[in-house]
C-alpha positions in Angstrom: 28.4 -17.7 8.0 27.0 -14.3 9.0 24.5 -13.0 6.6 23.9 -9.1 6.7 21.2 -7.1 4.9 22.4 -3.9 3.0 20.0 -1.3 3.9 20.5 0.6 0.6 18.6 -1.5 -2.1 19.8 -0.8 -5.8 17.0 0.3 -8.3 18.2 0.8 -11.9 14.3 1.2 -12.8 14.0 3.9 -15.9 12.4 7.1 -15.5 9.4 5.9 -17.7 8.9 2.8 -16.0 8.8 4.9 -12.5 6.0 6.9 -13.9 4.2 3.8 -15.0 4.4 1.9 -11.8 3.3 5.3 -9.9 0.1 5.4 -11.7 -0.6 1.7 -11.3 -3.2 1.0 -8.4 -6.0 -1.2 -7.1 -9.1 -0.6 -5.6 -9.8 -1.0 -2.1 -13.8 -1.3 -2.0 -15.9 -0.2 1.0 -19.1 -2.0 1.4 -21.2 -3.2 4.4 -22.4 -6.5 5.9 -26.1 -5.6 5.5 -28.1 -2.6 4.8 -30.2 -2.5 8.2 -29.7 -0.4 11.0 -26.4 -1.0 12.8 -25.1 -3.4 10.2 -21.4 -3.0 10.1 -19.3 -1.4 7.4 -16.5 -3.5 5.9 -14.0 -3.6 3.1 -15.3 -6.1 0.8 -12.1 -7.1 -0.7 -10.1 -6.3 2.2 -8.5 -9.9 2.2 -6.5 -8.9 -0.9 -5.1 -6.2 0.9 -4.5 -6.8 4.6 -1.2 -7.3 5.8 -1.5 -11.0 6.6 -2.2 -11.4 2.7 1.4 -10.6 1.9 0.4 -7.6 -0.4 2.6 -4.6 -0.3 1.9 -1.5 -2.3 5.2 0.0 -3.5 5.5 3.8 -3.5 8.1 5.1 -5.9 10.6 8.1 -5.3 10.2 11.1 -7.6 11.6 14.4 -8.4 8.6 15.2 -10.6 5.9 17.7 -10.4 4.1 18.1 -7.0 5.3 14.9 -5.3 9.1 15.9 -5.8 11.0 14.6 -2.9 8.4 12.0 -1.7 7.7 8.0 -2.5 4.4 8.2 -3.9 1.9 5.8 -5.4 -1.7 5.1 -4.8 -4.7 2.6 -3.8 -8.0 4.0 -4.7 -10.7 3.7 -2.0 -14.0 3.1 -3.4 -17.6 2.6 -2.1 -19.6 -0.1 -3.9 -22.5 1.1 -5.9 -26.2 0.4 -4.4 -27.9 1.3 -7.8 -27.8 0.8 -11.6 -26.9 4.2 -12.1 -23.2 3.4 -11.0 -23.5 -0.2 -12.4 -25.0 -1.8 -9.3 -26.5 -2.7 -7.2 -23.6 -4.8 -5.5 -24.7 -7.1 -3.1 -22.0 -5.8 -0.5 -22.9 -1.9 -1.1 -23.8 0.1 2.0 -27.5 1.4 2.6 -29.3 4.0 0.5 -28.6 7.5 2.4 -25.4 6.3 3.9 -22.4 8.5 3.6 -19.0 7.0 3.8 -15.7 8.4 4.8 -12.4 7.0 5.8 -9.7 7.6 8.4 -6.0 6.4 8.3 -3.5 5.5 11.1 0.0 4.8 11.0 0.3 1.4 12.8 4.1 0.9 12.2 6.7 2.7 10.1 10.5 3.9 10.1 11.4 6.2 12.7 11.1 9.9 11.6 8.9 8.8 8.6 5.5 10.2 7.7 2.8 9.0 5.6 0.7 11.3 3.6 -2.8 11.5 2.2 -3.1 14.0 -0.9 -6.5 15.1 -2.1 -6.8 15.4 -5.8 -5.0 18.5 -6.9 -3.4 19.5 -3.7 0.3 20.7 -3.8 1.1 19.5 -0.2 -0.2 16.4 2.0 -3.7 17.1 2.9 -3.0 15.0 5.9 0.0 13.0 7.3 0.5 10.6 10.2 3.8 9.4 11.7 4.5 5.9 13.3 2.2 5.1 16.2 -0.1 7.9 15.5 -3.9 7.2 15.3 -5.9 9.8 13.2 -9.5 10.8 13.7 -9.4 13.0 10.5 -12.2 11.6 8.0 -12.2 12.1 4.4 -15.1 11.5 2.2 -15.5 8.4 -0.1 -19.2 9.0 -1.2 -19.9 11.1 -4.0 -23.5 12.3 -3.3 -24.5 14.2 -0.3 -25.8 11.9 1.9 -29.4 12.8 1.5 -32.1 10.1 2.2 -32.3 7.6 -0.5 -29.0 8.4 -2.4 -26.5 6.0 -3.5 -23.3 6.1 -1.3 -21.2 5.1 -4.3 -17.9 6.6 -4.6 -14.9 6.4 -6.9 -12.7 9.5 -6.7 -9.9 9.7 -8.8 -6.4 11.9 -8.4 -5.8 11.2 -4.8 -2.4 9.6 -3.8 -0.5 8.4 -0.8 3.0 9.4 0.1 6.1 8.4 2.4 9.0 10.6 3.4 11.5 8.0 4.3 12.3 4.6 2.8 11.1 1.5 4.5 7.7 -0.4 5.4 4.6 1.4 6.7 1.5 -0.4 8.1 -1.5 1.9 7.6 -4.5 1.1 9.2 -7.9 1.9 7.2 -11.3 2.3 8.7 -14.6 3.5 7.0 -17.4 5.4 9.0 -21.0 6.2 8.1 -21.3 9.8 8.9 -25.0 10.4 7.7 -27.9 11.4 9.8 -30.3 8.9 8.1 -30.4 6.5 10.8 -32.4 6.2 14.1 -32.7 9.3 16.0 -30.6 11.2 13.2 -27.6 9.2 13.7 -25.7 7.0 11.2 -27.2 3.9 9.6 -24.0 1.7 10.0 -21.5 1.0 12.5 -17.7 1.7 11.6 -15.7 -1.1 10.0 -12.9 -3.0 11.5 -9.3 -1.3 11.0 -7.8 -2.8 8.0 -3.9 -2.8 8.1 -2.3 -2.4 4.7 1.6 -2.5 4.0 3.2 -0.1 1.9 6.7 0.3 1.2 8.7 3.3 0.3 11.3 2.3 -2.4 12.3 -1.5 -2.8 13.1 -3.2 0.9 14.3 -6.3 2.3 12.1 -7.6 5.0 14.2 -10.4 6.4 17.1 -13.0 5.7 16.9 -16.7 6.9 19.3 -19.4 6.3 18.8 -23.0 6.2 21.9 -24.9 5.5 23.7 -23.6 2.6 20.6 -21.8 1.3 20.0 -17.9 2.4 16.4 -16.8 1.5 15.9 -13.0 1.3 12.4 -11.8 1.7 11.5 -8.5 0.0 8.4 -6.4 -1.1 7.8 -6.7 -4.9 6.2 -4.5 -7.4 4.3 -5.7 -10.6 6.1 -5.0 -13.8 9.5 -5.1 -12.3 12.1 -7.8 -12.2 14.3 -8.5 -9.4 17.7 -10.1 -8.9 19.6 -10.9 -5.9 22.9 -9.8 -5.6 25.8 -10.6 -3.2 29.4 -9.1 -2.0 31.6 -10.4 0.5 32.6 -6.9 1.8 31.5 -3.2 1.7 34.7 -1.6 0.6 34.3 1.5 -2.0 35.2 -0.7 -5.0 33.0 -3.7 -4.0 31.8 -6.0 -6.7 28.3 -7.2 -6.7 27.5 -10.6 -8.1 24.1 -11.9 -9.1 22.9 -15.1 -7.5 19.9 -17.4 -7.8 17.2 -16.7 -10.5 15.6 -13.4 -11.1 11.5 -13.3 -10.4 9.1 -10.9 -11.7 7.2 -8.7 -9.0 3.6 -8.9 -8.3 2.9 -6.4 -5.7 3.4 -9.1 -3.1 6.3 -10.0 -0.6 8.4 -12.4 -2.6 11.6 -14.6 -1.8 14.8 -14.5 -3.7 17.5 -17.4 -2.9 21.2 -18.0 -2.6 21.7 -21.6 -3.1 25.1 -22.0 -1.9 26.5 -19.5 0.8 29.9 -20.6 1.2 31.8 -17.4 2.3 32.2 -16.6 5.9 30.1 -13.4 5.2 27.9 -12.0 2.7 26.0 -8.7 2.1 23.0 -8.7 -0.1 21.1 -6.2 -2.1 18.1 -6.6 -4.3 18.2 -5.0 -7.9 14.8 -3.9 -9.7 14.7 -3.4 -13.4 11.9 -2.9 -15.5 10.2 -6.1 -16.8 9.6 -5.9 -20.7 7.6 -9.2 -21.9 
């Protein structure tokens, strides 16, 4: 039997649920491996976001407000606090006097797509990268001015990420100390390693495998959505899509839906997303 992926994924999510999903976000925390000269910056909770963890952040298509025509959503990049004034000190925080900024690169993505970063209040992408593009542009995370002894903490709201075409985007984040409070007027910390994080624009199937009669469809899920696998045996104009297997609730990770009895000589699959109402 041939198994085929239908590239247009069905989503019947209501507008209200789309807005709620677009507002949900996690916090990717920048920190350091120590506070001495040349200690390396790091992402303290990067293991929760790195591509190998199975995490995927869904960007939702919208025609509302300033993001009209884009897939949009957010992960908030922060800097861990080093003082009590910002509910610290966190043991993984960078050194006092450091000034933390981030860069982003598009390690992979759909051909012709662009991944954008929007500053709070901007009406167009502040910066965009295309698949294979490694950017040197830096964007501040620290809220202080980087003077000696100040807390490098940062938690800036209102920023967003967007994509222009459906599909998966692997974005490489890296953080830098651009202060002048280190040895010889340079930075205190060395840059972090690049952290690859997967975003998806829309809901997308990433692969189909078949073992015996069981077809397994891997897709990117989003929290507060419930997903149903559907199939058809043809792609005619009047196709009938039938549910198969058990629906499952999304959680911002890649998941697998199964068709337990693939008996037809050919099947096409799609994943249907609906709001999850507990």
